C-alpha atoms as one frame of an Amber mdcrd trajectory, in Angstrom:
protein
  26.940 -46.523   1.485  30.037 -44.436   1.898  30.576 -43.225   5.470  32.951
 -40.544   6.568  35.513 -41.822   9.046  36.321 -38.544  10.759  33.742 -36.366
  12.468  32.707 -33.162  10.756  33.515 -30.158  12.945  30.419 -28.025  13.422
  32.004 -25.833  16.058  32.465 -23.037  13.522  28.672 -22.645  13.333  28.472
 -22.027  17.084  31.433 -19.643  16.940  29.810 -17.598  14.182  27.174 -16.274
  16.620  29.846 -14.958  18.952  32.120 -13.483  16.298  32.794  -9.755  16.693
  34.483  -7.738  14.027  36.980  -5.035  14.851  35.756  -2.978  11.858  33.138
  -0.421  12.805  30.369   0.253  10.297  29.976   3.783   8.969  27.631   6.026
  10.957  24.022   6.196   9.800  23.002   9.265   7.871  20.548  11.487   9.647
  17.243  11.969   7.889  16.786  15.473   6.578  13.758  17.641   7.203  12.300
  16.882   3.777  12.511  13.150   4.332  10.849  13.429   7.763   8.037  15.584
   6.339   7.565  13.133   3.467   7.294  10.153   5.792   4.844  12.041   7.979
   2.660  12.948   5.004   2.636   9.370   3.770   1.646   8.138   7.232  -1.124
  10.711   7.500  -2.392   9.807   4.025  -2.561   6.116   4.925  -4.302   6.852
   8.238  -6.798   9.203   6.523  -7.528   6.540   3.902  -8.258   3.923   6.551
 -10.441   6.322   8.528 -12.319   7.364   5.387 -12.933   3.784   4.340 -14.361
   3.044   7.778 -16.466   6.193   7.695 -18.000   5.418   4.313 -18.021   1.635
   4.665 -19.775   1.237   8.003 -23.250   2.330   6.791 -23.051  -0.228   3.988
 -22.276  -3.016   6.465 -25.168  -2.310   8.801 -28.392  -4.243   8.212 -31.006
  -2.184   6.454 -34.441  -1.440   7.864 -37.455  -3.368   6.609 -37.991  -2.512
   2.959 -40.937  -0.241   2.315 -41.444  -1.414  -1.238 -40.806  -4.973  -2.389
 -39.604  -5.106  -5.959 -41.045  -7.728  -8.233 -39.872  -8.573 -11.706 -41.772
  -6.833 -14.499 -42.134 -10.071 -16.446 -44.634 -11.310 -13.872 -47.007  -8.372
 -14.583 -47.980  -9.603 -18.051 -49.415 -12.923 -16.895
């Protein structure tokens, strides 16, 4: 197989973590009042949906009491 005679310099990978640019990024735009209200309403809607699903889902997950009437198939009545 072909082998490279000179070592491959991987020092640039280690230097990439320490590299600092002298160009500053533009400042972040501040969120307006409408955007903040929208995010709040979406968060409240999601939280209300989770709370509602727990409220209506918990009775269905609890074991039922002993059945008062046992249902039997109607086909068995004609025999």
